[in-house]
MARDOBA-929940 format. One record per residue (C-alpha): z, x, y. Coordinates in pm, whole numbers, padded with zeros to 5 digits, always signed. Example, Ala and Ser with C-alpha at 12.3 -4.5 7.8 and 13.67 -1.06 7.14 Angstrom:
// residues 2
+00780+01230-00450;+00714+01367-00106;
END
This chain:
// residues 369
-02543+08826-03730;-02509+08580-03437;-02718+08267-03391;-02688+08051-03080;-02884+07723-03103;-02947+07489-02807;-02603+07547-02656;-02513+07356-02340;-02188+07326-02146;-02156+07048-01891;-01886+06990-01631;-01941+06646-01484;-02305+06642-01371;-02327+07022-01355;-02462+07236-01640;-02288+07574-01654;-02511+07659-01952;-02817+07464-02066;-03022+07486-02386;-02942+07850-02463;-03093+07976-02789;-03107+08334-02914;-03027+08556-03213;-02845+08889-03215;-02901+09153-03484;-02670+09424-03614;-02629+09773-03472;-02752+09720-03116;-02608+09684-02767;-02710+09358-02601;-02671+09290-02231;-02631+08954-02060;-02766+09016-01713;-02742+08766-01432;-02604+08702-01084;-02249+08580-01033;-02216+08220-01151;-02517+08243-01384;-02318+08133-01692;-02251+08468-01858;-01875+08424-01903;-01917+08062-02013;-02164+08172-02281;-01925+08440-02407;-01630+08199-02412;-01838+07959-02622;-01948+08236-02858;-01589+08346-02914;-01454+07992-02958;-01238+07995-02644;-01413+07682-02521;-01629+07428-02703;-01991+07367-02616;-02097+07020-02503;-02400+07052-02731;-02541+07304-02976;-02409+07538-03244;-02291+07900-03270;-02280+08088-03600;-02112+08427-03645;-02217+08597-03969;-02293+08254-04118;-01965+08095-04003;-01967+07809-03753;-01745+07904-03458;-01581+07558-03453;-01597+07432-03812;-01501+07765-03969;-01321+07918-03671;-01081+08149-03856;-01351+08327-04057;-01587+08343-03758;-01323+08494-03528;-01243+08765-03783;-01589+08901-03710;-01530+08919-03333;-01341+09147-03098;-01330+09014-02742;-01248+09177-02410;-01238+08915-02130;-01309+09012-01770;-00932+09028-01712;-00783+09209-02016;-00504+09007-02186;-00235+09274-02157;+00145+09243-02170;+00252+09459-01879;+00609+09531-02000;+00501+09667-02338;+00405+10024-02409;+00047+10084-02519;+00146+10136-02883;+00381+09834-02889;+00104+09616-02756;-00156+09740-03005;+00092+09697-03294;+00150+09341-03172;-00226+09272-03160;-00269+09413-03513;-00001+09173-03635;-00163+08878-03458;-00498+08966-03619;-00328+08973-03961;-00415+09335-04031;-00244+09439-04356;+00083+09624-04292;-00034+09926-04490;-00337+09960-04259;-00181+09883-03919;-00060+10233-03837;-00393+10396-03923;-00595+10132-03734;-00384+10158-03419;-00405+10539-03423;-00779+10522-03483;-00856+10287-03192;-00632+10488-02958;-00821+10802-03057;-01161+10637-03002;-01062+10504-02660;-00885+10829-02557;-00547+10665-02490;-00338+10848-02753;-00160+11043-02480;-00070+10714-02310;+00076+10538-02614;+00439+10556-02494;+00369+10452-02136;+00425+10099-02006;+00097+09917-01952;+00198+09816-01598;+00211+10185-01503;-00146+10259-01615;-00447+10288-01386;-00712+10016-01401;-00940+10244-01601;-00676+10303-01868;-00590+09932-01877;-00956+09864-01946;-00943+10118-02230;-00636+09944-02377;-00829+09616-02357;-01116+09777-02546;-00873+09911-02805;-00729+09563-02873;-01084+09427-02916;-01154+09697-03178;-00844+09628-03391;-00932+09456-03717;-01264+09645-03725;-01477+09344-03621;-01852+09354-03672;-01916+09227-03318;-01745+09338-02997;-01799+09119-02690;-01723+09266-02347;-01721+09052-02033;-01786+09262-01721;-01621+09572-01876;-01666+09794-01569;-01575+09552-01290;-01340+09709-01036;-01368+10062-01179;-01458+10375-00983;-01779+10570-01067;-01598+10815-01297;-01429+10536-01491;-01761+10347-01519;-01924+10653-01678;-01633+10684-01923;-01659+10318-02027;-02035+10353-02076;-01977+10647-02306;-01726+10438-02502;-01980+10158-02541;-02238+10404-02677;-01980+10523-02930;-01899+10165-03033;-02266+10107-03112;-02238+10343-03410;-02009+10104-03600;-02040+09769-03422;-02281+09528-03258;-02188+09519-02889;-02255+09239-02642;-02169+09293-02278;-02221+09089-01965;-02285+09228-01620;-02446+09149-01287;-02521+09520-01233;-02876+09599-01343;-02832+09977-01366;-02535+09935-01601;-02725+09711-01843;-03038+09926-01833;-02827+10237-01897;-02651+10132-02218;-02827+09825-02363;-03101+09817-02626;-03188+09453-02549;-03156+09264-02221;-03115+08887-02180;-03151+08763-01822;-02963+08442-01740;-02998+08235-01423;-02814+07907-01356;-02719+07877-01722;-03071+07925-01852;-03220+08214-02047;-03520+08312-01835;-03625+08635-02013;-03527+08864-02299;-03642+09190-02454;-03607+09564-02413;-03637+09713-02066;-03977+09852-02168;-04097+09510-02289;-03985+09337-01971;-04163+09596-01759;-04478+09565-01968;-04484+09183-01982;-04354+09100-01635;-04387+09417-01432;-04761+09481-01451;-04946+09435-01125;-05321+09443-01074;-05301+09619-00741;-05358+09979-00632;-05251+10165-00322;-05493+10439-00220;-05487+10700+00056;-05820+10882+00089;-06001+11099+00343;-06300+10922+00492;-06415+10662+00740;-06306+10301+00715;-06663+10175+00684;-06768+10420+00412;-06457+10368+00202;-06484+09989+00229;-06846+09993+00110;-06760+10226-00179;-06465+10013-00295;-06677+09698-00296;-06926+09871-00526;-06662+09945-00795;-06683+09711-01092;-06376+09485-01122;-06251+09506-00763;-06162+09161-00630;-06039+09230-00279;-05967+09538-00072;-05800+09598+00262;-05872+09925+00441;-05684+10050+00748;-05713+10372+00948;-05435+10628+00899;-05350+10966+01063;-05545+11283+00984;-05883+11122+00928;-05759+10923+00629;-05754+10554+00542;-05502+10349+00347;-05640+10097+00099;-05482+09805-00086;-05695+09699-00382;-05664+09406-00625;-05867+09404-00946;-05933+09201-01261;-05687+09199-01552;-05938+09315-01812;-06092+09604-01616;-05964+09960-01570;-06107+10064-01234;-05937+10400-01175;-06187+10616-01366;-06491+10475-01187;-06310+10473-00853;-06215+10842-00875;-06564+10945-00983;-06729+10761-00692;-06486+10902-00440;-06541+11256-00575;-06920+11214-00556;-06884+11138-00183;-06642+11434-00126;-06364+11193-00033;-06034+11361-00111;-05768+11140-00274;-05421+11202-00131;-05243+10919-00310;-05326+10668-00584;-05045+10439-00702;-05044+10143-00937;-04816+09903-00749;-04619+09785-01056;-04290+09595-01035;-03963+09769-01107;-03689+09622-01326;-03505+09529-01005;-03811+09336-00883;-03834+09148-01212;-03463+09062-01204;-03481+08932-00845;-03792+08729-00924;-03649+08567-01238;-03314+08482-01078;-03462+08354-00753;-03370+07992-00674;-03736+07887-00647;-03815+08023-00994;-03513+07852-01149;-03594+07526-00966;-03940+07541-01123;-03781+07572-01468;-03549+07280-01390;-03846+07061-01287;-04028+07147-01610;-03714+07064-01810;-03678+06729-01629;-04043+06643-01699;-04002+06723-02069;-03684+06515-02089;-03856+06218-01921;-04154+06250-02156;-03918+06263-02456;-03727+05957-02336;-04052+05767-02285;-04169+05862-02634;-03840+05749-02790;-03851+05421-02595;-04209+05356-02707;-04124+05431-03070;-03818+05204-03057;-04028+04922-02909;-04292+04961-03181;-04024+04949-03451;-03880+04632-03295;-04223+04466-03287;-04284+04557-03653;-03947+04406-03750;-04013+04081-03564;-04366+04041-03699;-04397+03780-03985;-04666+03801-04257;-04947+03550-04206;-05048+03311-04484;-05427+03284-04509;-05634+02995-04643;-05756+03217-04927;-05396+03269-05037;-05335+02892-05029;-05655+02830-05233;-05556+03099-05482;-05219+02940-05532;-05367+02584-05586;-05540+02648-05921;-05226+02808-06059;-05028+02496-05966;-05295+02271-06132;-05284+02476-06450;-04907+02440-06465;-04940+02060-06431;-05204+02047-06709;-04980+02245-06944;-04693+02001-06883;-04920+01697-06965;-05029+01846-07296;-04665+01904-07388;
END
């Protein structure tokens, strides 16, 4: 449905977005997750054709967002962070106006406007001036205008910003309903919001896509930790000796704790499951286990790690090294091509000798004539 290929947006020497590439399929809710200033809004503005990318391409249902803008934009409904509402219009007047702008056929306008008002629960507000609505209802009107024209893709930029908890829950329910008939893309810097409603998560930091996948995939790939926390009844010396005898244990730290117990922090090898053997050995020594926890990372931990400045700086250094290597390769290739162009073919003695008999034969033919 949507293909973003090597998209970059540069302002002076600063990249708001750099080398973004991803594909979005039908019938899912996708979340752009990142801290403020990560490039989420810039990416959405490029995808909707509001601004042009410095480099790269965006295709919506096979239509280039710049070369075939009219057809591409027919597939998109967009709700910016600040909804584009005309405050002195009533809700229905505004939605009728939007339907006309989107070139919805006159015969269908009434039904479409009524349908989107019903879906966003603003039918009772249709005769009220937009300026008199609460922020939550204004957000609903913004959602309704994005849905007019029945676009395949609905893009929502920070749809719950500034709303109270009740309004946030209502907007989340609306997004789940939209998923039934549309592909939904939303941006947010609130992890719980994205995890709550999105099927796929794309984490952006400083304009770069640093991770993508379902919440379960991210936890599996990036959240696993080869450490255990153990609270067990026993002496420090005995527990330390027992832990060192377990196959796969790398290091262990054991400290005394209240009630005749000890607290242990254990690291182990990736390819070994130590819990079965550990529990059996502790049970054989009558050491009661009070707590055994695999110290895995949470989604919050993963997000903080991937958006940390040090992690992003590492990515930037790797990018710079690749660019330098590519420049060096291009320079070397250009130099080789220049040398090949300047090189002249050498004439060998054998070639001269080969040509001499042919010249003699030509002279002999002329004499006979």
